[in-house]
DRENTORKOL-3810 file (N, C-alpha, C; in nm, 4 decimals):
REM DRENTORKOL-3810
@n.u->2.0639; n.v->0.0101; n.w->-3.8690; ca.u->2.0427; ca.v->0.1502; ca.w->-3.8952; c.u->2.0736; c.v->0.1763; c.w->-4.0420
@n.u->1.9911; n.v->0.2553; n.w->-4.1066; ca.u->2.0138; ca.v->0.2938; ca.w->-4.2455; c.u->2.0381; c.v->0.4440; c.w->-4.2503
@n.u->2.1453; n.v->0.4827; n.w->-4.3219; ca.u->2.1748; ca.v->0.6250; ca.w->-4.3384; c.u->2.1894; c.v->0.6573; c.w->-4.4866
@n.u->2.1619; n.v->0.7815; n.w->-4.5203; ca.u->2.1824; ca.v->0.8301; ca.w->-4.6568; c.u->2.3213; c.v->0.8918; c.w->-4.6645
@n.u->2.3904; n.v->0.8655; n.w->-4.7743; ca.u->2.5258; ca.v->0.9167; ca.w->-4.7933; c.u->2.5366; c.v->0.9769; c.w->-4.9324
@n.u->2.5966; n.v->1.0943; n.w->-4.9397; ca.u->2.6297; ca.v->1.1543; ca.w->-5.0686; c.u->2.7815; c.v->1.1560; c.w->-5.0766
@n.u->2.8371; n.v->1.0934; n.w->-5.1806; ca.u->2.9821; ca.v->1.0895; ca.w->-5.1912; c.u->3.0302; c.v->1.1775; c.w->-5.3056
@n.u->3.1504; n.v->1.2278; n.w->-5.2876; ca.u->3.2201; ca.v->1.3042; ca.w->-5.3907; c.u->3.3471; c.v->1.2261; c.w->-5.4212
@n.u->3.3463; n.v->1.1488; n.w->-5.5310; ca.u->3.4632; ca.v->1.0665; ca.w->-5.5637; c.u->3.5769; c.v->1.1490; c.w->-5.6227
@n.u->3.6925; n.v->1.0864; n.w->-5.6348; ca.u->3.8141; ca.v->1.1460; ca.w->-5.6920; c.u->3.8574; c.v->1.2730; c.w->-5.6180
@n.u->3.8441; n.v->1.2723; n.w->-5.4864; ca.u->3.8885; ca.v->1.3840; ca.w->-5.4036; c.u->4.0329; c.v->1.3598; c.w->-5.3614
@n.u->4.0960; n.v->1.4608; n.w->-5.3049; ca.u->4.2354; ca.v->1.4473; ca.w->-5.2622; c.u->4.2484; c.v->1.3655; c.w->-5.1338
@n.u->4.1453; n.v->1.3699; n.w->-5.0491; ca.u->4.1491; ca.v->1.2968; ca.w->-4.9218; c.u->4.0132; c.v->1.2342; c.w->-4.8931
@n.u->4.0133; n.v->1.1300; n.w->-4.8099; ca.u->3.8883; ca.v->1.0763; ca.w->-4.7571; c.u->3.8507; c.v->1.1642; c.w->-4.6388
@n.u->3.7309; n.v->1.2216; n.w->-4.6438; ca.u->3.6946; ca.v->1.3185; ca.w->-4.5409; c.u->3.5431; c.v->1.3284; c.w->-4.5273
@n.u->3.4981; n.v->1.3362; n.w->-4.4031; ca.u->3.3576; ca.v->1.3640; ca.w->-4.3767; c.u->3.3400; c.v->1.5143; c.w->-4.3852
@n.u->3.2478; n.v->1.5571; n.w->-4.4699; ca.u->3.2255; ca.v->1.7005; ca.w->-4.4890; c.u->3.1185; c.v->1.7508; c.w->-4.3931
@n.u->3.0034; n.v->1.6825; n.w->-4.3911; ca.u->2.8943; ca.v->1.7276; ca.w->-4.3052; c.u->2.7942; c.v->1.6149; c.w->-4.2817
@n.u->2.7085; n.v->1.6373; n.w->-4.1842; ca.u->2.5974; ca.v->1.5467; ca.w->-4.1560; c.u->2.4760; c.v->1.6342; c.w->-4.1305
@n.u->2.3959; n.v->1.6546; n.w->-4.2361; ca.u->2.2806; ca.v->1.7430; ca.w->-4.2284; c.u->2.1569; c.v->1.6725; c.w->-4.2811
@n.u->2.0450; n.v->1.6938; n.w->-4.2154; ca.u->1.9168; ca.v->1.6393; ca.w->-4.2582; c.u->1.9252; c.v->1.4888; c.w->-4.2855
@n.u->1.9906; n.v->1.4162; n.w->-4.1978; ca.u->2.0063; ca.v->1.2706; ca.w->-4.2084; c.u->2.0852; c.v->1.2246; c.w->-4.3307
@n.u->2.1635; n.v->1.3133; n.w->-4.3904; ca.u->2.2493; ca.v->1.2767; ca.w->-4.5030; c.u->2.3938; c.v->1.3081; c.w->-4.4678
@n.u->2.4772; n.v->1.2071; n.w->-4.4809; ca.u->2.6198; ca.v->1.2200; ca.w->-4.4544; c.u->2.6890; c.v->1.2522; c.w->-4.5865
@n.u->2.7653; n.v->1.3595; n.w->-4.5893; ca.u->2.8372; ca.v->1.3996; ca.w->-4.7105; c.u->2.9851; c.v->1.3681; c.w->-4.6899
@n.u->3.0427; n.v->1.2904; n.w->-4.7840; ca.u->3.1801; ca.v->1.2408; ca.w->-4.7689; c.u->3.2588; c.v->1.2580; c.w->-4.8981
@n.u->3.3843; n.v->1.2989; n.w->-4.8843; ca.u->3.4783; ca.v->1.2988; ca.w->-4.9967; c.u->3.5541; c.v->1.1665; c.w->-4.9935
@n.u->3.5691; n.v->1.1046; n.w->-5.1103; ca.u->3.6389; ca.v->0.9763; ca.w->-5.1232; c.u->3.7473; c.v->0.9901; c.w->-5.2297
@n.u->3.8676; n.v->0.9406; n.w->-5.1996; ca.u->3.9801; ca.v->0.9485; ca.w->-5.2938; c.u->3.9601; c.v->0.8634; c.w->-5.4186
@n.u->3.8990; n.v->0.7487; n.w->-5.4046; ca.u->3.8874; ca.v->0.6534; ca.w->-5.5153; c.u->3.7946; c.v->0.7047; c.w->-5.6255
@n.u->3.8189; n.v->0.6550; n.w->-5.7460; ca.u->3.7319; ca.v->0.6876; ca.w->-5.8590; c.u->3.6095; c.v->0.5955; c.w->-5.8559
@n.u->3.5018; n.v->0.6361; n.w->-5.9229; ca.u->3.3809; ca.v->0.5548; ca.w->-5.9195; c.u->3.3829; c.v->0.4356; c.w->-6.0156
@n.u->3.4968; n.v->0.4046; n.w->-6.0722; ca.u->3.5071; ca.v->0.2948; ca.w->-6.1684; c.u->3.5156; c.v->0.1595; c.w->-6.0983
@n.u->3.4404; n.v->0.0624; n.w->-6.1495; ca.u->3.4451; ca.v->-0.0770; ca.w->-6.1044; c.u->3.4236; c.v->-0.0935; c.w->-5.9534
@n.u->3.3447; n.v->-0.0064; n.w->-5.8932; ca.u->3.3121; ca.v->-0.0192; ca.w->-5.7514; c.u->3.4210; c.v->0.0259; c.w->-5.6554
@n.u->3.5260; n.v->0.0894; n.w->-5.7065; ca.u->3.6370; ca.v->0.1314; ca.w->-5.6193; c.u->3.5910; c.v->0.2320; c.w->-5.5144
@n.u->3.5084; n.v->0.3279; n.w->-5.5532; ca.u->3.4609; ca.v->0.4288; ca.w->-5.4582; c.u->3.3720; c.v->0.3649; c.w->-5.3510
@n.u->3.2903; n.v->0.2674; n.w->-5.3895; ca.u->3.2048; ca.v->0.1983; ca.w->-5.2922; c.u->3.2896; c.v->0.1247; c.w->-5.1888
@n.u->3.3922; n.v->0.0533; n.w->-5.2345; ca.u->3.4803; ca.v->-0.0192; ca.w->-5.1423; c.u->3.5540; c.v->0.0768; c.w->-5.0499
@n.u->3.6029; n.v->0.1866; n.w->-5.1052; ca.u->3.6738; ca.v->0.2864; ca.w->-5.0252; c.u->3.5795; c.v->0.3509; c.w->-4.9241
@n.u->3.4561; n.v->0.3773; n.w->-4.9643; ca.u->3.3556; ca.v->0.4343; ca.w->-4.8745; c.u->3.3324; c.v->0.3425; c.w->-4.7545
@n.u->3.3136; n.v->0.2140; n.w->-4.7806; ca.u->3.2903; ca.v->0.1185; ca.w->-4.6719; c.u->3.4116; c.v->0.1102; c.w->-4.5804
@n.u->3.5310; n.v->0.1043; n.w->-4.6373; ca.u->3.6534; ca.v->0.1014; ca.w->-4.5556; c.u->3.6643; c.v->0.2258; c.w->-4.4680
@n.u->3.6391; n.v->0.3418; n.w->-4.5277; ca.u->3.6525; ca.v->0.4686; ca.w->-4.4559; c.u->3.5509; c.v->0.4798; c.w->-4.3417
@n.u->3.4258; n.v->0.4454; n.w->-4.3682; ca.u->3.3238; ca.v->0.4545; ca.w->-4.2631; c.u->3.3514; c.v->0.3539; c.w->-4.1522
@n.u->3.3905; n.v->0.2317; n.w->-4.1883; ca.u->3.4221; ca.v->0.1306; ca.w->-4.0874; c.u->3.5359; c.v->0.1777; c.w->-3.9973
@n.u->3.6392; n.v->0.2347; n.w->-4.0566; ca.u->3.7527; ca.v->0.2846; ca.w->-3.9783; c.u->3.7095; c.v->0.4011; c.w->-3.8898
@n.u->3.6293; n.v->0.4923; n.w->-3.9443; ca.u->3.5826; ca.v->0.6084; ca.w->-3.8681; c.u->3.4980; c.v->0.5683; c.w->-3.7479
@n.u->3.4168; n.v->0.4624; n.w->-3.7646; ca.u->3.3279; ca.v->0.4173; ca.w->-3.6575; c.u->3.3894; c.v->0.3087; c.w->-3.5708
@n.u->3.5084; n.v->0.2612; n.w->-3.6081; ca.u->3.5768; ca.v->0.1525; ca.w->-3.5369; c.u->3.4909; c.v->0.0264; c.w->-3.5316
@n.u->3.4347; n.v->-0.0088; n.w->-3.6475; ca.u->3.3584; ca.v->-0.1324; ca.w->-3.6595; c.u->3.4115; c.v->-0.2113; c.w->-3.7790
@n.u->3.3734; n.v->-0.3385; n.w->-3.7870; ca.u->3.4178; ca.v->-0.4237; ca.w->-3.8975; c.u->3.3491; c.v->-0.3822; c.w->-4.0280
@n.u->3.4221; n.v->-0.3963; n.w->-4.1380; ca.u->3.3674; ca.v->-0.3605; ca.w->-4.2690; c.u->3.2452; c.v->-0.4438; c.w->-4.3061
@n.u->3.2407; n.v->-0.5681; n.w->-4.2578; ca.u->3.1280; ca.v->-0.6540; ca.w->-4.2942; c.u->2.9975; c.v->-0.6125; c.w->-4.2250
@n.u->3.0022; n.v->-0.5145; n.w->-4.1372; ca.u->2.8812; ca.v->-0.4621; ca.w->-4.0729; c.u->2.8185; c.v->-0.3496; c.w->-4.1553
@n.u->2.8821; n.v->-0.3144; n.w->-4.2672; ca.u->2.8330; ca.v->-0.2066; ca.w->-4.3519; c.u->2.8030; c.v->-0.2627; c.w->-4.4906
@n.u->2.6854; n.v->-0.2318; n.w->-4.5422; ca.u->2.6515; ca.v->-0.2737; ca.w->-4.6782; c.u->2.5740; c.v->-0.1622; c.w->-4.7477
@n.u->2.5862; n.v->-0.1598; n.w->-4.8792; ca.u->2.5145; ca.v->-0.0613; ca.w->-4.9592; c.u->2.3790; c.v->-0.1212; c.w->-4.9953
@n.u->2.2724; n.v->-0.0549; n.w->-4.9507; ca.u->2.1369; ca.v->-0.1015; ca.w->-4.9741; c.u->2.0879; c.v->-0.0555; c.w->-5.1113
@n.u->2.1173; n.v->0.0696; n.w->-5.1458; ca.u->2.0783; ca.v->0.1220; ca.w->-5.2765; c.u->2.1775; c.v->0.2289; c.w->-5.3196
@n.u->2.1826; n.v->0.2528; n.w->-5.4505; ca.u->2.2695; ca.v->0.3562; ca.w->-5.5043; c.u->2.4086; c.v->0.3078; c.w->-5.5397
@n.u->2.4228; n.v->0.1824; n.w->-5.5778; ca.u->2.5546; ca.v->0.1265; ca.w->-5.6092; c.u->2.6276; c.v->0.2059; c.w->-5.7174
@n.u->2.5548; n.v->0.2635; n.w->-5.8118; ca.u->2.6181; ca.v->0.3380; ca.w->-5.9205; c.u->2.5864; c.v->0.4864; c.w->-5.9139
@n.u->2.5371; n.v->0.5320; n.w->-5.8024; ca.u->2.4977; ca.v->0.6715; ca.w->-5.7844; c.u->2.5830; c.v->0.7377; c.w->-5.6767
@n.u->2.5873; n.v->0.8678; n.w->-5.6783; ca.u->2.6557; ca.v->0.9404; ca.w->-5.5700; c.u->2.5722; c.v->0.9412; c.w->-5.4429
@n.u->2.4419; n.v->0.9239; n.w->-5.4568; ca.u->2.3524; ca.v->0.9149; ca.w->-5.3422; c.u->2.3299; c.v->0.7681; c.w->-5.3103
@n.u->2.3616; n.v->0.7293; n.w->-5.1886; ca.u->2.3550; ca.v->0.5895; ca.w->-5.1485; c.u->2.2807; c.v->0.5764; c.w->-5.0162
@n.u->2.2312; n.v->0.4575; n.w->-4.9905; ca.u->2.1768; ca.v->0.4226; ca.w->-4.8590; c.u->2.2623; c.v->0.3088; c.w->-4.8069
@n.u->2.3135; n.v->0.3267; n.w->-4.6860; ca.u->2.3982; ca.v->0.2265; ca.w->-4.6229; c.u->2.3278; c.v->0.1647; c.w->-4.5033
@n.u->2.3423; n.v->0.0354; n.w->-4.4902; ca.u->2.2957; ca.v->-0.0376; ca.w->-4.3721; c.u->2.4176; c.v->-0.0558; c.w->-4.2825
@n.u->2.4093; n.v->-0.0050; n.w->-4.1590; ca.u->2.5211; ca.v->-0.0153; ca.w->-4.0653; c.u->2.4725; c.v->-0.0875; c.w->-3.9401
@n.u->2.5405; n.v->-0.1967; n.w->-3.9067; ca.u->2.5065; ca.v->-0.2731; ca.w->-3.7886; c.u->2.6119; c.v->-0.2561; c.w->-3.6801
@n.u->2.5763; n.v->-0.2823; n.w->-3.5572; ca.u->2.6720; ca.v->-0.2799; ca.w->-3.4481; c.u->2.6946; c.v->-0.1432; c.w->-3.3862
@n.u->2.6105; n.v->-0.0455; n.w->-3.4217; ca.u->2.6233; ca.v->0.0876; ca.w->-3.3623; c.u->2.4848; c.v->0.1526; c.w->-3.3602
@n.u->2.4547; n.v->0.2229; n.w->-3.2519; ca.u->2.3247; ca.v->0.2901; ca.w->-3.2418; c.u->2.3290; c.v->0.4228; c.w->-3.3169
@n.u->2.2128; n.v->0.4733; n.w->-3.3503; ca.u->2.2029; ca.v->0.6025; ca.w->-3.4207; c.u->2.2672; c.v->0.7131; c.w->-3.3362
@n.u->2.2472; n.v->0.7082; n.w->-3.2050; ca.u->2.3040; ca.v->0.8088; ca.w->-3.1149; c.u->2.4567; c.v->0.8031; c.w->-3.1179
@n.u->2.5138; n.v->0.6833; n.w->-3.1044; ca.u->2.6599; ca.v->0.6684; ca.w->-3.1076; c.u->2.7160; c.v->0.7084; c.w->-3.2435
@n.u->2.6445; n.v->0.6711; n.w->-3.3506; ca.u->2.6868; ca.v->0.7085; ca.w->-3.4850; c.u->2.6950; c.v->0.8598; c.w->-3.4981
@n.u->2.5915; n.v->0.9273; n.w->-3.4560; ca.u->2.5861; ca.v->1.0749; ca.w->-3.4666; c.u->2.6985; c.v->1.1388; c.w->-3.3860
@n.u->2.7238; n.v->1.0895; n.w->-3.2650; ca.u->2.8305; ca.v->1.1449; ca.w->-3.1827; c.u->2.9671; c.v->1.1285; c.w->-3.2485
@n.u->2.9942; n.v->1.0113; n.w->-3.3034; ca.u->3.1239; ca.v->0.9848; ca.w->-3.3674; c.u->3.1392; c.v->1.0730; c.w->-3.4911
@n.u->3.0373; n.v->1.0790; n.w->-3.5741; ca.u->3.0449; ca.v->1.1545; ca.w->-3.7000; c.u->3.0580; c.v->1.3047; c.w->-3.6735
@n.u->2.9827; n.v->1.3561; n.w->-3.5788; ca.u->2.9878; ca.v->1.5001; ca.w->-3.5497; c.u->3.1261; c.v->1.5393; c.w->-3.4956
@n.u->3.1906; n.v->1.4509; n.w->-3.4215; ca.u->3.3221; ca.v->1.4817; ca.w->-3.3629; c.u->3.4376; c.v->1.4602; c.w->-3.4583
@n.u->3.4143; n.v->1.4125; n.w->-3.5806; ca.u->3.5233; ca.v->1.3889; ca.w->-3.6769; c.u->3.5605; c.v->1.5143; c.w->-3.7487
END
C-alpha cells in the first residue's frame, strides 16, 4: 500500500493531525537535517500501526515535506481504522 504523507518537522510532539483526501498529516519532533525527520517518521508510523519498521519505506520525497510511503503488512482498511482512531 502506498500513502501520501505531509510532515511538519520540529514540532513539540509526534502526532497524527489528520487523514484527508488520502493524505496523512503528521507532526514530527525531529528536525529535517540529515534524514532525522524521515527516520522519526518511520519509527512513529511503525509504532502507531504496530508493525516492524522495515515494512515501511519512503518511495519519494526524501527531502520534501510531502512524501509517499510504501507500507507492507497491513491492508488499506486496517490502516484507515488505526489512523482514524488515533
